[in-house]
DSSP file (Angstrom, degrees, kcal/mol; ACC not computed):
  #  RESIDUE AA STRUCTURE BP1 BP2  ACC     N-H-->O    O-->H-N    N-H-->O    O-->H-N    TCO  KAPPA ALPHA  PHI   PSI    X-CA   Y-CA   Z-CA
    1    1 A M     >        0   0    0      0, 0.0     4,-2.5     0, 0.0     5,-0.2   0.000 360.0 360.0 360.0 -38.5   28.6  129.6   81.4
    2    2 A T  H  >  +     0   0    0      1,-0.2     4,-2.6     2,-0.2     5,-0.2   0.932 360.0  46.9 -61.2 -46.1   25.0  128.8   80.3
    3    3 A L  H  > S+     0   0    0      1,-0.2     4,-2.6     2,-0.2    -1,-0.2   0.890 111.2  52.1 -64.0 -38.7   24.2  127.3   83.7
    4    4 A A  H  > S+     0   0    0      2,-0.2     4,-2.5     1,-0.2    -1,-0.2   0.921 111.8  45.5 -64.5 -43.3   25.7  130.2   85.5
    5    5 A V  H  X S+     0   0    0     -4,-2.5     4,-2.8     2,-0.2     5,-0.3   0.920 114.0  48.8 -66.4 -43.0   23.7  132.8   83.5
    6    6 A M  H  X S+     0   0    0     -4,-2.6     4,-2.4    -5,-0.2     5,-0.2   0.893 112.4  49.8 -63.7 -38.5   20.5  130.8   83.9
    7    7 A S  H  X S+     0   0    0     -4,-2.6     4,-2.4    -5,-0.2     5,-0.3   0.952 113.9  43.9 -62.8 -50.2   21.2  130.5   87.7
    8    8 A R  H  X S+     0   0    0     -4,-2.5     4,-2.6     1,-0.2     5,-0.2   0.916 116.7  45.9 -63.8 -45.1   21.8  134.2   88.1
    9    9 A A  H  X S+     0   0    0     -4,-2.8     4,-2.7    -5,-0.2     5,-0.2   0.913 112.7  50.4 -66.3 -42.3   18.9  135.3   86.0
   10   10 A S  H  X S+     0   0    0     -4,-2.4     4,-0.8    -5,-0.3     6,-0.2   0.918 116.0  41.2 -63.2 -44.5   16.5  132.8   87.6
   11   11 A L  H  <>S+     0   0    0     -4,-2.4     5,-2.5    -5,-0.2     3,-0.4   0.933 117.4  47.5 -69.7 -45.0   17.4  133.9   91.1
   12   12 A G  H ><5S+     0   0    0     -4,-2.6     3,-1.1    -5,-0.3    -2,-0.2   0.909 111.8  48.3 -64.3 -43.3   17.5  137.6   90.3
   13   13 A H  H 3<5S+     0   0    0     -4,-2.7    -1,-0.2     1,-0.2    -2,-0.2   0.646 112.4  49.7 -75.3 -13.7   14.2  137.7   88.4
   14   14 A T  T 3<5S-     0   0    0     -4,-0.8    65,-2.6    -3,-0.4    -1,-0.2   0.318 115.6-110.9-106.1   7.9   12.4  135.9   91.2
   15   15 A G  T < 5S+     0   0    0     -3,-1.1     2,-0.2    -4,-0.3    -3,-0.2   0.702  70.8 137.0  77.4  20.0   13.7  138.0   94.0
   16   16 A R      < -     0   0    0     -5,-2.5    -1,-0.2    -6,-0.2    -2,-0.1  -0.588  63.1 -87.2 -98.7 161.9   15.9  135.4   95.6
   17   17 A A        -     0   0    0     -2,-0.2     2,-2.0     1,-0.1    -1,-0.1  -0.377  40.0-117.2 -64.2 143.0   19.4  135.7   97.0
   18   18 A L  S    S+     0   0    0     -7,-0.1     2,-0.4    -2,-0.1    -1,-0.1  -0.470  70.7 126.5 -84.6  68.4   22.1  135.2   94.3
   19   19 A V        -     0   0    0     -2,-2.0     2,-0.4   -12,-0.1    -2,-0.1  -0.992  55.9-134.4-130.3 123.9   23.7  132.2   96.0
   20   20 A A        -     0   0    0     -2,-0.4    -2,-0.0     1,-0.1   -16,-0.0  -0.620  23.9-131.4 -78.7 131.1   24.2  128.9   94.1
   21   21 A S     >  -     0   0    0     -2,-0.4     4,-2.4     1,-0.1     5,-0.2  -0.209  27.4-101.2 -72.4 170.6   23.1  125.8   96.1
   22   22 A R  H  > S+     0   0    0      1,-0.2     4,-2.3     2,-0.2     5,-0.2   0.895 123.7  53.8 -59.8 -41.1   25.3  122.8   96.5
   23   23 A L  H  > S+     0   0    0      1,-0.2     4,-1.7     2,-0.2    -1,-0.2   0.897 110.1  46.2 -63.1 -40.5   23.3  121.0   93.8
   24   24 A V  H  > S+     0   0    0      2,-0.2     4,-2.1     1,-0.2    -1,-0.2   0.883 110.1  53.6 -69.9 -38.4   23.9  123.8   91.4
   25   25 A Q  H  X S+     0   0    0     -4,-2.4     4,-2.0     1,-0.2    -2,-0.2   0.891 107.9  51.2 -62.0 -38.3   27.6  123.9   92.3
   26   26 A M  H  X S+     0   0    0     -4,-2.3     4,-2.6     1,-0.2    -1,-0.2   0.871 106.1  55.1 -65.6 -36.0   27.8  120.2   91.5
   27   27 A A  H  X S+     0   0    0     -4,-1.7     4,-2.1     2,-0.2    -2,-0.2   0.904 106.3  51.2 -62.6 -40.8   26.1  120.9   88.2
   28   28 A Y  H  X S+     0   0    0     -4,-2.1     4,-1.9     1,-0.2    -2,-0.2   0.921 110.9  48.4 -60.7 -43.5   28.8  123.4   87.4
   29   29 A V  H  X S+     0   0    0     -4,-2.0     4,-2.6     1,-0.2    -2,-0.2   0.904 109.3  52.8 -64.2 -41.4   31.5  120.8   88.2
   30   30 A L  H  X S+     0   0    0     -4,-2.6     4,-2.6     1,-0.2    -1,-0.2   0.873 107.4  51.3 -64.6 -36.4   29.8  118.2   86.1
   31   31 A V  H  X S+     0   0    0     -4,-2.1     4,-2.3     2,-0.2    -1,-0.2   0.899 110.2  50.0 -65.8 -38.9   29.8  120.6   83.1
   32   32 A L  H  X S+     0   0    0     -4,-1.9     4,-2.6     2,-0.2     5,-0.2   0.924 110.6  49.3 -63.2 -44.4   33.5  121.1   83.7
   33   33 A V  H  X S+     0   0    0     -4,-2.6     4,-2.7     1,-0.2    -2,-0.2   0.922 111.3  49.9 -59.3 -44.9   34.0  117.3   83.8
   34   34 A A  H  X S+     0   0    0     -4,-2.6     4,-2.3     1,-0.2    -1,-0.2   0.904 111.2  49.2 -61.4 -41.7   32.1  116.9   80.6
   35   35 A T  H  X S+     0   0    0     -4,-2.3     4,-2.4     2,-0.2    -2,-0.2   0.935 112.9  45.4 -64.2 -47.7   34.1  119.7   78.9
   36   36 A V  H  X S+     0   0    0     -4,-2.6     4,-2.7     1,-0.2     5,-0.2   0.912 113.6  50.4 -63.9 -42.6   37.5  118.2   79.9
   37   37 A A  H  X S+     0   0    0     -4,-2.7     4,-2.1    -5,-0.2    -1,-0.2   0.907 111.5  48.2 -62.2 -41.4   36.4  114.7   78.9
   38   38 A R  H  X S+     0   0    0     -4,-2.3     4,-1.6    -5,-0.2    -2,-0.2   0.898 113.0  47.1 -68.1 -40.3   35.2  115.9   75.5
   39   39 A I  H  X S+     0   0    0     -4,-2.4     4,-2.2     2,-0.2    -2,-0.2   0.926 112.9  48.9 -66.5 -44.1   38.4  117.8   74.8
   40   40 A C  H  X S+     0   0    0     -4,-2.7     4,-2.3     1,-0.2     7,-0.2   0.872 108.8  53.9 -63.6 -36.6   40.5  114.8   75.9
   41   41 A A  H  < S+     0   0    0     -4,-2.1     7,-0.3    -5,-0.2    -1,-0.2   0.866 110.4  47.2 -64.7 -35.9   38.5  112.5   73.7
   42   42 A A  H  < S+     0   0    0     -4,-1.6    -2,-0.2     1,-0.2    -1,-0.2   0.864 115.5  44.2 -73.3 -35.7   39.2  114.8   70.7
   43   43 A L  H  < S+     0   0    0     -4,-2.2    -2,-0.2     1,-0.3    -1,-0.2   0.799 123.4  35.6 -79.3 -28.7   42.9  115.1   71.5
   44   44 A Q    ><  -     0   0    0     -4,-2.3     3,-2.5    -5,-0.2     4,-0.4  -0.758  68.7-176.0-125.0  83.2   43.3  111.3   72.2
   45   45 A P  G >  S+     0   0    0      0, 0.0     3,-1.4     0, 0.0     4,-0.4   0.776  81.2  64.0 -54.6 -30.2   41.0  109.4   69.8
   46   46 A Q  G 3  S+     0   0    0      1,-0.3     3,-0.3     2,-0.1    -5,-0.1   0.728 103.9  48.8 -67.4 -19.0   41.9  106.1   71.4
   47   47 A L  G <> S+     0   0    0     -3,-2.5     4,-2.1    -7,-0.2    -1,-0.3   0.438  85.1  95.1 -94.4  -1.6   40.3  107.3   74.6
   48   48 A G  H <> S+     0   0    0     -3,-1.4     4,-2.5    -4,-0.4    -1,-0.2   0.842  72.4  64.4 -60.0 -36.8   37.2  108.5   72.8
   49   49 A T  H  4 S+     0   0    0     -4,-0.4    -1,-0.2    -3,-0.3    -2,-0.1   0.922 114.7  28.1 -59.3 -47.6   35.2  105.3   73.5
   50   50 A P  H  > S+     0   0    0      0, 0.0     4,-1.1     0, 0.0    -1,-0.2   0.822 122.6  51.8 -82.3 -27.7   35.2  105.7   77.3
   51   51 A L  H  X S+     0   0    0     -4,-2.1     4,-2.7     2,-0.2     5,-0.2   0.861 100.9  57.3 -80.9 -34.7   35.4  109.5   77.4
   52   52 A L  H  X S+     0   0    0     -4,-2.5     4,-2.4    -5,-0.2     5,-0.2   0.935 109.2  45.2 -65.0 -45.2   32.5  110.5   75.1
   53   53 A P  H  > S+     0   0    0      0, 0.0     4,-2.7     0, 0.0    -1,-0.2   0.885 113.1  52.6 -63.5 -34.8   29.9  108.6   77.1
   54   54 A L  H  X S+     0   0    0     -4,-1.1     4,-2.7     2,-0.2     5,-0.2   0.930 109.9  48.1 -62.8 -44.4   31.3  110.1   80.3
   55   55 A A  H  X S+     0   0    0     -4,-2.7     4,-2.5     2,-0.2     5,-0.2   0.921 113.2  47.8 -61.9 -44.0   31.1  113.5   78.8
   56   56 A A  H  X S+     0   0    0     -4,-2.4     4,-2.6     2,-0.2     5,-0.2   0.922 113.4  47.2 -64.0 -44.3   27.5  112.9   77.7
   57   57 A L  H  X S+     0   0    0     -4,-2.7     4,-2.6     2,-0.2     5,-0.2   0.921 113.5  47.7 -64.0 -44.6   26.5  111.5   81.1
   58   58 A A  H  X S+     0   0    0     -4,-2.7     4,-2.2    -5,-0.2    -2,-0.2   0.919 113.7  47.8 -63.1 -43.3   28.1  114.4   83.0
   59   59 A W  H  X S+     0   0    0     -4,-2.5     4,-2.0    -5,-0.2     5,-0.2   0.942 114.6  44.8 -62.9 -48.9   26.5  117.0   80.7
   60   60 A A  H  X S+     0   0    0     -4,-2.6     4,-2.2     1,-0.2    -2,-0.2   0.897 113.6  50.2 -64.3 -40.8   23.0  115.4   80.9
   61   61 A T  H  X S+     0   0    0     -4,-2.6     4,-2.8    -5,-0.2    -1,-0.2   0.877 107.9  54.5 -65.6 -37.3   23.3  115.0   84.7
   62   62 A A  H  X S+     0   0    0     -4,-2.2     4,-2.2    -5,-0.2    -2,-0.2   0.940 112.1  41.9 -61.9 -47.6   24.4  118.6   85.1
   63   63 A F  H  X S+     0   0    0     -4,-2.0     4,-2.2     2,-0.2    -2,-0.2   0.848 114.5  51.4 -72.6 -32.5   21.3  120.0   83.3
   64   64 A L  H  X S+     0   0    0     -4,-2.2     4,-2.5     2,-0.2    -2,-0.2   0.927 110.8  49.2 -65.3 -44.6   19.0  117.5   85.0
   65   65 A G  H  X S+     0   0    0     -4,-2.8     4,-2.7     2,-0.2    -2,-0.2   0.894 110.2  51.0 -60.5 -41.1   20.4  118.5   88.4
   66   66 A F  H  X S+     0   0    0     -4,-2.2     4,-2.3     2,-0.2    -1,-0.2   0.936 110.0  49.8 -61.3 -45.9   19.9  122.2   87.5
   67   67 A G  H  X S+     0   0    0     -4,-2.2     4,-0.6     1,-0.2    -2,-0.2   0.901 113.2  46.1 -60.4 -41.6   16.3  121.5   86.5
   68   68 A L  H >< S+     0   0    0     -4,-2.5     3,-0.6     1,-0.2     4,-0.4   0.913 113.1  49.3 -67.0 -42.1   15.7  119.7   89.8
   69   69 A A  H 3< S+     0   0    0     -4,-2.7     4,-0.3     1,-0.2     3,-0.2   0.846 118.8  38.4 -65.9 -34.0   17.4  122.4   91.8
   70   70 A Y  H 3X S+     0   0    0     -4,-2.3     4,-2.8    -5,-0.2     5,-0.2   0.374  84.7  99.5-101.7   4.5   15.5  125.2   90.2
   71   71 A W  H <X S+     0   0    0     -4,-0.6     4,-1.8    -3,-0.6     5,-0.2   0.932  88.8  44.2 -54.9 -47.4   12.1  123.5   89.8
   72   72 A R  H  > S+     0   0    0     -4,-0.4     4,-2.3    -3,-0.2    -1,-0.2   0.878 111.9  53.0 -66.9 -37.7   10.8  125.3   92.9
   73   73 A V  H  4 S+     0   0    0     -4,-0.3    -1,-0.2     1,-0.2    -2,-0.2   0.915 113.2  44.5 -62.1 -42.2   12.3  128.6   91.8
   74   74 A F  H  < S+     0   0    0     -4,-2.8    -2,-0.2     1,-0.2    -1,-0.2   0.805 121.8  36.8 -73.2 -30.0   10.5  128.3   88.4
   75   75 A T  H  < S+     0   0    0     -4,-1.8    -2,-0.2    -5,-0.2    -1,-0.2   0.641 100.7  82.9-101.1 -16.2    7.2  127.2   89.8
   76   76 A A  S  < S-     0   0    0     -4,-2.3     3,-0.1    -5,-0.2     0, 0.0  -0.497  87.9 -95.3 -86.8 158.1    6.9  129.3   93.0
   77   77 A P        -     0   0    0      0, 0.0    -1,-0.1     0, 0.0     2,-0.1  -0.274  50.7 -88.0 -66.3 158.6    5.7  132.9   93.1
   78   78 A R        -     0   0    0      1,-0.1     2,-0.2    -4,-0.1   -63,-0.2  -0.415  45.0-117.8 -65.2 140.3    8.3  135.7   93.0
   79   79 A L        -     0   0    0    -65,-2.6     2,-0.2    -2,-0.1    -1,-0.1  -0.532  29.7-107.7 -78.4 148.2    9.5  136.7   96.5
   80   80 A S              0   0    0     -2,-0.2    -1,-0.1     1,-0.1   -66,-0.0  -0.482 360.0 360.0 -73.8 146.5    8.9  140.2   97.6
   81   81 A A              0   0    0     -2,-0.2    -1,-0.1   -65,-0.0    -2,-0.0   0.459 360.0 360.0 -80.2 360.0   11.9  142.6   97.7
């Protein structure tokens, strides 16, 4: 949800079309993977060893991907309406 709100706000406030790129869509999927892995690790403690690092990697990769995808949006001038 955080990434979706940041995506929408970033695009809207900079005058861009409200369309998520493929990279941002992949970031959404990675956050979902991280969430499912973290929940499964909590429900099945014996699986925690492989699932917790997977959740951390997916989460970090999602936010890194978002940062890379939106770097130009954040650093470029606002588009005219």
